[in-house]
VMD Tcl script that builds the backbone (N, CA, C; Angstrom):
set m [mol new atoms 399]
animate dup $m
set s [atomselect $m all]
$s set {name element resname resid chain x y z} {
  {N N MET 1 A -2.643 -1.686 4.600}
  {CA C MET 1 A -2.479 -3.190 4.256}
  {C C MET 1 A -1.444 -2.768 3.306}
  {N N ILE 2 A -0.603 -3.706 3.280}
  {CA C ILE 2 A 0.662 -3.870 1.673}
  {C C ILE 2 A -0.209 -4.643 0.617}
  {N N SER 3 A 0.529 -3.853 -0.173}
  {CA C SER 3 A 0.328 -4.915 -1.682}
  {C C SER 3 A 1.792 -5.147 -2.446}
  {N N TYR 4 A 2.217 -5.973 -3.063}
  {CA C TYR 4 A 3.818 -5.858 -3.674}
  {C C TYR 4 A 3.616 -6.373 -5.086}
  {N N ASP 5 A 4.283 -6.269 -5.904}
  {CA C ASP 5 A 4.565 -6.527 -7.379}
  {C C ASP 5 A 5.241 -8.581 -7.275}
  {N N THR 6 A 5.001 -8.773 -8.476}
  {CA C THR 6 A 5.200 -10.187 -8.470}
  {C C THR 6 A 6.672 -10.409 -8.083}
  {N N ASN 7 A 7.415 -9.419 -8.698}
  {CA C ASN 7 A 9.038 -9.502 -8.326}
  {C C ASN 7 A 9.082 -9.939 -7.046}
  {N N VAL 8 A 8.593 -9.169 -6.225}
  {CA C VAL 8 A 9.009 -9.214 -4.819}
  {C C VAL 8 A 8.593 -11.267 -4.538}
  {N N LEU 9 A 7.628 -11.475 -4.959}
  {CA C LEU 9 A 7.393 -13.073 -5.111}
  {C C LEU 9 A 8.245 -13.796 -5.314}
  {N N ILE 10 A 9.307 -13.534 -6.610}
  {CA C ILE 10 A 9.876 -13.911 -6.974}
  {C C ILE 10 A 11.125 -14.531 -5.870}
  {N N TYR 11 A 11.824 -12.746 -6.077}
  {CA C TYR 11 A 12.899 -12.767 -4.610}
  {C C TYR 11 A 13.180 -13.201 -3.611}
  {N N ALA 12 A 11.710 -13.594 -3.534}
  {CA C ALA 12 A 11.832 -14.364 -1.915}
  {C C ALA 12 A 11.195 -16.377 -2.178}
  {N N PHE 13 A 11.101 -16.671 -3.082}
  {CA C PHE 13 A 10.625 -17.858 -3.530}
  {C C PHE 13 A 11.984 -18.731 -4.112}
  {N N GLU 14 A 11.915 -17.464 -5.227}
  {CA C GLU 14 A 12.619 -18.076 -6.019}
  {C C GLU 14 A 14.498 -17.564 -6.405}
  {N N SER 15 A 14.608 -17.053 -5.791}
  {CA C SER 15 A 15.666 -16.534 -5.836}
  {C C SER 15 A 16.714 -16.567 -4.385}
  {N N ASP 16 A 17.857 -16.060 -4.621}
  {CA C ASP 16 A 18.675 -16.276 -3.699}
  {C C ASP 16 A 19.996 -14.758 -3.805}
  {N N ASN 17 A 19.428 -13.677 -3.642}
  {CA C ASN 17 A 20.198 -12.420 -4.625}
  {C C ASN 17 A 19.746 -11.637 -3.115}
  {N N GLN 18 A 20.717 -10.169 -3.402}
  {CA C GLN 18 A 20.011 -9.222 -2.712}
  {C C GLN 18 A 19.301 -8.578 -1.828}
  {N N TRP 19 A 18.026 -8.912 -2.649}
  {CA C TRP 19 A 16.733 -8.726 -2.480}
  {C C TRP 19 A 15.931 -9.436 -2.080}
  {N N SER 20 A 16.691 -11.156 -1.550}
  {CA C SER 20 A 15.338 -12.384 -1.056}
  {C C SER 20 A 15.125 -11.953 0.139}
  {N N ALA 21 A 15.875 -11.371 1.213}
  {CA C ALA 21 A 15.720 -11.217 2.877}
  {C C ALA 21 A 14.586 -10.186 2.616}
  {N N ALA 22 A 14.989 -9.145 2.112}
  {CA C ALA 22 A 14.005 -8.164 2.283}
  {C C ALA 22 A 12.466 -8.570 1.564}
  {N N ALA 23 A 12.525 -9.172 0.576}
  {CA C ALA 23 A 11.397 -9.672 -0.223}
  {C C ALA 23 A 10.560 -10.781 0.942}
  {N N ARG 24 A 11.590 -11.835 1.213}
  {CA C ARG 24 A 11.118 -12.779 2.302}
  {C C ARG 24 A 9.968 -11.757 3.530}
  {N N LYS 25 A 10.839 -10.825 3.970}
  {CA C LYS 25 A 10.026 -9.822 5.374}
  {C C LYS 25 A 9.181 -9.574 4.981}
  {N N ILE 26 A 8.779 -8.845 3.031}
  {CA C ILE 26 A 7.461 -8.037 3.025}
  {C C ILE 26 A 6.212 -9.024 2.902}
  {N N VAL 27 A 6.783 -10.241 2.414}
  {CA C VAL 27 A 5.841 -11.376 2.291}
  {C C VAL 27 A 5.473 -11.649 4.071}
  {N N GLU 28 A 6.107 -11.788 4.453}
  {CA C GLU 28 A 5.757 -12.161 5.979}
  {C C GLU 28 A 4.904 -11.078 6.695}
  {N N VAL 29 A 5.102 -10.025 6.486}
  {CA C VAL 29 A 4.359 -8.978 7.059}
  {C C VAL 29 A 3.087 -9.352 6.134}
  {N N GLY 30 A 2.995 -9.343 4.843}
  {CA C GLY 30 A 1.408 -9.272 4.297}
  {C C GLY 30 A 0.766 -10.198 4.989}
  {N N GLU 31 A 1.845 -11.937 5.373}
  {CA C GLU 31 A 1.015 -12.646 6.069}
  {C C GLU 31 A 0.378 -12.691 7.403}
  {N N ARG 32 A 1.319 -11.745 8.088}
  {CA C ARG 32 A 0.434 -11.473 9.282}
  {C C ARG 32 A -0.520 -10.213 9.301}
  {N N GLU 33 A 0.104 -9.102 8.801}
  {CA C GLU 33 A -0.896 -7.977 8.644}
  {C C GLU 33 A -2.045 -7.745 7.717}
  {N N GLY 34 A -1.549 -8.721 6.831}
  {CA C GLY 34 A -2.792 -8.361 5.565}
  {C C GLY 34 A -1.981 -7.408 4.232}
  {N N ALA 35 A -2.096 -8.785 2.950}
  {CA C ALA 35 A -1.600 -8.346 1.676}
  {C C ALA 35 A -2.754 -8.583 0.804}
  {N N VAL 36 A -2.876 -7.792 -0.073}
  {CA C VAL 36 A -3.632 -7.555 -1.267}
  {C C VAL 36 A -2.846 -7.840 -2.912}
  {N N LEU 37 A -2.919 -8.874 -3.530}
  {CA C LEU 37 A -2.418 -9.097 -4.910}
  {C C LEU 37 A -3.505 -9.456 -5.742}
  {N N SER 38 A -3.175 -9.051 -7.050}
  {CA C SER 38 A -3.909 -9.297 -7.884}
  {C C SER 38 A -3.496 -10.942 -8.458}
  {N N VAL 39 A -4.429 -11.968 -9.097}
  {CA C VAL 39 A -4.707 -13.202 -9.044}
  {C C VAL 39 A -3.278 -13.007 -10.551}
  {N N LEU 40 A -3.421 -12.227 -11.293}
  {CA C LEU 40 A -2.084 -12.217 -11.978}
  {C C LEU 40 A -0.978 -12.522 -11.539}
  {N N ALA 41 A -0.694 -11.790 -10.083}
  {CA C ALA 41 A 0.694 -11.829 -9.509}
  {C C ALA 41 A 0.861 -13.858 -9.556}
  {N N TRP 42 A -0.108 -14.497 -9.086}
  {CA C TRP 42 A -0.405 -15.975 -8.614}
  {C C TRP 42 A 0.033 -16.515 -10.478}
  {N N GLN 43 A -0.643 -16.331 -11.443}
  {CA C GLN 43 A -0.897 -16.616 -12.909}
  {C C GLN 43 A 1.234 -16.646 -13.347}
  {N N GLU 44 A 2.080 -15.545 -13.099}
  {CA C GLU 44 A 2.755 -14.752 -13.572}
  {C C GLU 44 A 4.012 -15.931 -12.600}
  {N N ILE 45 A 3.925 -16.361 -11.489}
  {CA C ILE 45 A 4.758 -17.100 -11.060}
  {C C ILE 45 A 4.918 -18.335 -11.082}
  {N N LEU 46 A 3.314 -18.881 -11.429}
  {CA C LEU 46 A 3.527 -20.664 -11.946}
  {C C LEU 46 A 3.418 -20.557 -13.164}
  {N N ALA 47 A 3.443 -19.291 -13.983}
  {CA C ALA 47 A 3.391 -19.894 -15.531}
  {C C ALA 47 A 5.177 -19.557 -15.790}
  {N N GLY 48 A 6.031 -18.895 -14.721}
  {CA C GLY 48 A 7.562 -19.019 -15.247}
  {C C GLY 48 A 8.085 -20.025 -14.930}
  {N N ALA 49 A 6.946 -20.623 -13.746}
  {CA C ALA 49 A 7.756 -22.375 -13.256}
  {C C ALA 49 A 7.336 -23.126 -13.954}
  {N N ALA 50 A 6.285 -22.984 -14.704}
  {CA C ALA 50 A 5.826 -24.139 -15.681}
  {C C ALA 50 A 7.036 -24.237 -16.430}
  {N N LEU 51 A 7.314 -22.798 -17.071}
  {CA C LEU 51 A 7.965 -23.030 -18.541}
  {C C LEU 51 A 9.601 -23.593 -17.876}
  {N N ARG 52 A 9.954 -23.811 -16.474}
  {CA C ARG 52 A 11.409 -24.197 -16.354}
  {C C ARG 52 A 10.962 -25.610 -15.784}
  {N N SER 53 A 9.927 -25.921 -15.444}
  {CA C SER 53 A 9.303 -27.285 -15.223}
  {C C SER 53 A 8.532 -27.552 -14.309}
  {N N THR 54 A 8.162 -29.256 -14.700}
  {CA C THR 54 A 6.971 -29.419 -13.567}
  {C C THR 54 A 6.717 -29.417 -12.674}
  {N N GLU 55 A 7.984 -29.747 -11.928}
  {CA C GLU 55 A 8.716 -29.892 -10.613}
  {C C GLU 55 A 8.809 -28.580 -10.301}
  {N N ALA 56 A 9.455 -27.580 -10.414}
  {CA C ALA 56 A 9.701 -26.142 -10.292}
  {C C ALA 56 A 7.559 -25.691 -10.462}
  {N N GLU 57 A 7.183 -25.932 -10.993}
  {CA C GLU 57 A 5.722 -25.399 -10.793}
  {C C GLU 57 A 5.107 -26.495 -9.467}
  {N N ALA 58 A 4.988 -27.161 -9.284}
  {CA C ALA 58 A 4.561 -27.762 -8.154}
  {C C ALA 58 A 5.322 -27.154 -6.988}
  {N N LYS 59 A 6.045 -26.805 -6.363}
  {CA C LYS 59 A 6.999 -26.662 -6.035}
  {C C LYS 59 A 6.127 -24.766 -5.694}
  {N N GLN 60 A 6.263 -24.145 -6.712}
  {CA C GLN 60 A 6.050 -22.688 -6.114}
  {C C GLN 60 A 4.336 -22.999 -6.057}
  {N N ARG 61 A 3.443 -23.582 -6.739}
  {CA C ARG 61 A 2.134 -24.066 -6.019}
  {C C ARG 61 A 1.752 -24.275 -4.725}
  {N N ALA 62 A 2.581 -25.126 -4.071}
  {CA C ALA 62 A 2.683 -25.336 -2.916}
  {C C ALA 62 A 2.938 -24.402 -2.059}
  {N N ILE 63 A 3.861 -23.331 -2.189}
  {CA C ILE 63 A 4.251 -22.198 -1.487}
  {C C ILE 63 A 2.931 -21.272 -1.257}
  {N N LEU 64 A 2.305 -20.845 -2.266}
  {CA C LEU 64 A 1.350 -20.552 -2.363}
  {C C LEU 64 A -0.308 -20.867 -1.595}
  {N N ASP 65 A 0.046 -22.303 -2.253}
  {CA C ASP 65 A -1.308 -22.713 -1.223}
  {C C ASP 65 A -1.321 -22.115 0.043}
  {N N GLN 66 A 0.447 -21.931 0.276}
  {CA C GLN 66 A 0.187 -21.780 2.374}
  {C C GLN 66 A -0.163 -20.342 2.763}
  {N N PHE 67 A -0.530 -19.675 1.970}
  {CA C PHE 67 A -0.853 -18.344 1.912}
  {C C PHE 67 A -2.456 -18.567 2.728}
  {N N MET 68 A -2.344 -17.633 3.724}
  {CA C MET 68 A -3.513 -17.619 4.613}
  {C C MET 68 A -4.087 -16.549 4.925}
  {N N ILE 69 A -3.548 -14.937 4.935}
  {CA C ILE 69 A -4.254 -14.285 4.903}
  {C C ILE 69 A -4.102 -13.185 3.806}
  {N N THR 70 A -2.816 -13.352 3.033}
  {CA C THR 70 A -2.833 -12.951 1.531}
  {C C THR 70 A -4.059 -13.110 0.904}
  {N N ARG 71 A -4.320 -11.617 0.193}
  {CA C ARG 71 A -5.381 -12.322 -0.613}
  {C C ARG 71 A -5.353 -12.447 -1.932}
  {N N PHE 72 A -5.666 -12.847 -3.084}
  {CA C PHE 72 A -4.942 -12.905 -4.323}
  {C C PHE 72 A -6.711 -12.643 -5.258}
  {N N VAL 73 A -7.099 -11.325 -5.300}
  {CA C VAL 73 A -7.892 -10.645 -5.947}
  {C C VAL 73 A -8.639 -11.032 -7.890}
  {N N PRO 74 A -9.277 -11.656 -7.859}
  {CA C PRO 74 A -9.394 -11.206 -9.527}
  {C C PRO 74 A -9.566 -9.811 -9.820}
  {N N VAL 75 A -9.523 -10.139 -11.006}
  {CA C VAL 75 A -9.340 -8.948 -11.792}
  {C C VAL 75 A -10.987 -8.444 -12.207}
  {N N THR 76 A -11.464 -7.384 -11.673}
  {CA C THR 76 A -12.828 -7.038 -11.886}
  {C C THR 76 A -12.758 -5.911 -12.948}
  {N N GLU 77 A -14.009 -5.445 -13.491}
  {CA C GLU 77 A -14.202 -4.946 -14.249}
  {C C GLU 77 A -13.740 -3.253 -13.999}
  {N N ALA 78 A -13.802 -3.077 -12.538}
  {CA C ALA 78 A -13.467 -1.483 -11.770}
  {C C ALA 78 A -11.873 -1.758 -11.717}
  {N N ILE 79 A -11.494 -2.999 -11.608}
  {CA C ILE 79 A -9.512 -2.634 -11.728}
  {C C ILE 79 A -9.367 -2.561 -12.748}
  {N N ALA 80 A -9.704 -3.644 -14.017}
  {CA C ALA 80 A -9.324 -2.825 -15.607}
  {C C ALA 80 A -9.972 -1.648 -15.584}
  {N N ASN 81 A -10.924 -0.772 -15.647}
  {CA C ASN 81 A -10.894 0.414 -15.779}
  {C C ASN 81 A -10.000 1.349 -14.871}
  {N N LYS 82 A -9.720 1.172 -13.889}
  {CA C LYS 82 A -8.559 2.088 -12.472}
  {C C LYS 82 A -7.343 1.534 -13.482}
  {N N ALA 83 A -7.066 0.151 -13.725}
  {CA C ALA 83 A -5.733 -0.181 -15.152}
  {C C ALA 83 A -5.731 0.734 -15.877}
  {N N VAL 84 A -6.460 1.270 -16.789}
  {CA C VAL 84 A -6.872 1.977 -17.991}
  {C C VAL 84 A -6.515 3.556 -17.848}
  {N N ALA 85 A -6.913 3.777 -16.232}
  {CA C ALA 85 A -6.950 5.406 -16.444}
  {C C ALA 85 A -5.113 5.310 -15.708}
  {N N LEU 86 A -4.595 4.781 -15.721}
  {CA C LEU 86 A -3.379 4.544 -14.798}
  {C C LEU 86 A -2.537 4.758 -15.944}
  {N N THR 87 A -2.680 3.719 -16.968}
  {CA C THR 87 A -2.021 4.077 -18.188}
  {C C THR 87 A -2.332 5.131 -19.159}
  {N N ARG 88 A -3.621 5.729 -19.251}
  {CA C ARG 88 A -3.710 6.785 -19.988}
  {C C ARG 88 A -2.899 8.091 -19.065}
  {N N ARG 89 A -3.179 8.140 -17.751}
  {CA C ARG 89 A -2.322 8.987 -16.881}
  {C C ARG 89 A -0.892 8.820 -16.921}
  {N N PHE 90 A -0.243 7.733 -16.975}
  {CA C PHE 90 A 1.497 7.924 -17.233}
  {C C PHE 90 A 2.155 6.785 -18.108}
  {N N GLY 91 A 1.125 6.651 -19.119}
  {CA C GLY 91 A 1.791 6.012 -20.697}
  {C C GLY 91 A 2.348 5.106 -20.134}
  {N N ARG 92 A 3.648 4.483 -20.998}
  {CA C ARG 92 A 4.039 3.384 -20.921}
  {C C ARG 92 A 4.552 2.960 -19.350}
  {N N LYS 93 A 4.629 3.402 -18.670}
  {CA C LYS 93 A 5.498 3.293 -17.519}
  {C C LYS 93 A 4.703 1.981 -16.257}
  {N N ALA 94 A 3.067 2.570 -17.019}
  {CA C ALA 94 A 1.825 2.026 -15.801}
  {C C ALA 94 A 1.157 1.155 -16.815}
  {N N LYS 95 A 1.323 0.063 -17.792}
  {CA C LYS 95 A 0.091 -0.536 -18.465}
  {C C LYS 95 A 0.686 -2.375 -18.149}
  {N N GLY 96 A 0.034 -3.110 -18.874}
  {CA C GLY 96 A -0.310 -4.706 -18.962}
  {C C GLY 96 A -0.345 -4.916 -17.056}
  {N N TYR 97 A 0.351 -5.864 -16.843}
  {CA C TYR 97 A 0.274 -6.727 -16.137}
  {C C TYR 97 A 0.317 -5.560 -14.867}
  {N N ASP 98 A 1.420 -4.577 -14.975}
  {CA C ASP 98 A 1.575 -3.619 -13.967}
  {C C ASP 98 A 0.944 -3.298 -13.447}
  {N N ALA 99 A 0.170 -2.447 -14.472}
  {CA C ALA 99 A -1.189 -1.536 -14.179}
  {C C ALA 99 A -2.340 -2.031 -13.632}
  {N N ILE 100 A -2.786 -3.382 -13.618}
  {CA C ILE 100 A -3.375 -4.266 -12.869}
  {C C ILE 100 A -3.009 -4.514 -11.557}
  {N N LEU 101 A -1.723 -4.912 -11.065}
  {CA C LEU 101 A -1.351 -4.858 -10.123}
  {C C LEU 101 A -0.932 -3.500 -9.100}
  {N N LEU 102 A -1.127 -1.968 -9.492}
  {CA C LEU 102 A -1.280 -1.400 -9.080}
  {C C LEU 102 A -3.149 -0.558 -8.640}
  {N N ALA 103 A -3.672 -0.944 -9.668}
  {CA C ALA 103 A -5.074 -0.680 -9.758}
  {C C ALA 103 A -5.590 -1.964 -8.633}
  {N N THR 104 A -5.133 -2.983 -8.719}
  {CA C THR 104 A -5.472 -3.781 -7.320}
  {C C THR 104 A -5.589 -3.306 -6.341}
  {N N ALA 105 A -4.365 -2.740 -5.954}
  {CA C ALA 105 A -3.816 -2.403 -4.536}
  {C C ALA 105 A -4.254 -1.683 -4.688}
  {N N ILE 106 A -4.564 -0.032 -5.037}
  {CA C ILE 106 A -5.835 1.129 -5.314}
  {C C ILE 106 A -7.381 0.729 -4.681}
  {N N GLU 107 A -7.874 -0.279 -6.018}
  {CA C GLU 107 A -8.809 -0.888 -5.395}
  {C C GLU 107 A -9.048 -1.318 -3.881}
  {N N GLN 108 A -8.409 -2.130 -3.704}
  {CA C GLN 108 A -8.202 -3.164 -2.352}
  {C C GLN 108 A -8.108 -2.001 -1.356}
  {N N GLY 109 A -7.268 -1.039 -1.193}
  {CA C GLY 109 A -7.531 -0.369 -0.156}
  {C C GLY 109 A -6.078 -0.399 0.295}
  {N N ALA 110 A -4.576 -0.847 -0.181}
  {CA C ALA 110 A -3.481 -0.724 0.105}
  {C C ALA 110 A -3.346 0.480 0.232}
  {N N ASP 111 A -2.169 0.494 1.127}
  {CA C ASP 111 A -1.790 1.991 1.374}
  {C C ASP 111 A -0.011 1.908 0.456}
  {N N THR 112 A 0.730 0.883 0.803}
  {CA C THR 112 A 1.950 0.037 0.441}
  {C C THR 112 A 2.043 -0.517 -0.948}
  {N N PHE 113 A 2.961 -0.605 -1.376}
  {CA C PHE 113 A 2.966 -0.895 -3.022}
  {C C PHE 113 A 4.164 -1.164 -2.671}
  {N N TRP 114 A 4.825 -2.692 -2.857}
  {CA C TRP 114 A 6.345 -3.250 -3.116}
  {C C TRP 114 A 7.053 -3.492 -4.029}
  {N N THR 115 A 8.148 -2.808 -4.893}
  {CA C THR 115 A 8.122 -3.556 -6.064}
  {C C THR 115 A 9.916 -3.180 -6.409}
  {N N ASN 116 A 10.326 -3.755 -6.903}
  {CA C ASN 116 A 11.898 -3.530 -7.388}
  {C C ASN 116 A 11.718 -3.109 -8.737}
  {N N ASP 117 A 10.710 -2.715 -9.677}
  {CA C ASP 117 A 10.745 -2.501 -10.945}
  {C C ASP 117 A 11.105 -0.554 -10.669}
  {N N LYS 118 A 12.324 -0.300 -11.426}
  {CA C LYS 118 A 12.576 1.186 -11.370}
  {C C LYS 118 A 11.310 2.172 -12.033}
  {N N ILE 119 A 10.990 1.684 -13.038}
  {CA C ILE 119 A 9.953 2.325 -13.859}
  {C C ILE 119 A 8.767 2.551 -13.182}
  {N N LEU 120 A 7.995 1.643 -12.004}
  {CA C LEU 120 A 6.834 1.793 -11.408}
  {C C LEU 120 A 7.211 2.625 -9.715}
  {N N LEU 121 A 8.519 2.494 -9.378}
  {CA C LEU 121 A 8.892 3.332 -8.705}
  {C C LEU 121 A 8.878 4.679 -8.714}
  {N N GLU 122 A 9.230 5.134 -9.993}
  {CA C GLU 122 A 9.117 6.900 -10.313}
  {C C GLU 122 A 7.268 7.370 -10.485}
  {N N LEU 123 A 6.548 6.310 -10.152}
  {CA C LEU 123 A 4.999 6.772 -10.514}
  {C C LEU 123 A 4.832 7.506 -8.981}
  {N N LYS 124 A 3.923 8.445 -9.062}
  {CA C LYS 124 A 3.695 9.340 -7.618}
  {C C LYS 124 A 2.212 9.159 -7.524}
  {N N LEU 125 A 1.289 8.617 -6.644}
  {CA C LEU 125 A 0.121 8.133 -6.132}
  {C C LEU 125 A -0.585 8.590 -5.225}
  {N N PRO 126 A -1.658 9.442 -5.397}
  {CA C PRO 126 A -2.044 10.365 -4.112}
  {C C PRO 126 A -1.954 9.081 -2.699}
  {N N ASN 127 A -2.918 7.745 -3.006}
  {CA C ASN 127 A -2.890 7.305 -1.832}
  {C C ASN 127 A -2.187 5.736 -1.903}
  {N N LEU 128 A -1.512 5.460 -2.343}
  {CA C LEU 128 A -0.397 4.334 -2.814}
  {C C LEU 128 A 1.065 5.051 -2.454}
  {N N ASN 129 A 1.599 3.959 -1.484}
  {CA C ASN 129 A 3.299 4.892 -1.687}
  {C C ASN 129 A 3.873 3.555 -2.200}
  {N N ILE 130 A 4.709 3.917 -3.287}
  {CA C ILE 130 A 5.532 3.054 -4.302}
  {C C ILE 130 A 6.501 3.049 -3.681}
  {N N ARG 131 A 7.234 1.756 -3.018}
  {CA C ARG 131 A 8.248 2.101 -2.034}
  {C C ARG 131 A 9.127 0.733 -2.814}
  {N N SER 132 A 10.689 0.776 -2.524}
  {CA C SER 132 A 11.756 -0.217 -3.380}
  {C C SER 132 A 12.090 -1.559 -1.941}
  {N N LEU 133 A 12.553 -2.679 -2.332}
  {CA C LEU 133 A 13.091 -3.232 -1.326}
  {C C LEU 133 A 14.062 -2.773 -1.289}
}
mol reanalyze $m
mol bondsrecalc $m
mol representation Tube
mol addrep $m
């Protein structure tokens, strides 16, 4: 099972750049074979769209509502504690939403985490392969 950073969703649905095609493929694999993301990725996408316009938010919500296999997992105490442990281990390289996204992937048993965040790509985790688009 895979997991991915919010930037993958942004590239897949809000952008047309050098990473968009790769991001769309990752999202498609997740929908076909299973993906798990923190509900905070849902919030990040919709909040960014809401700041642009009501129409942008409605468009992003309609896209997210189409996900059937990808699971958006609530932040649990176990996930929060794992995120704190990641921050303790890696410092500012794994903090805030990034730590929650990684902790969600780990707690839910993902084996690969896709991102385009250069800082996250530096992290080495024993059971989670962090890969670039």
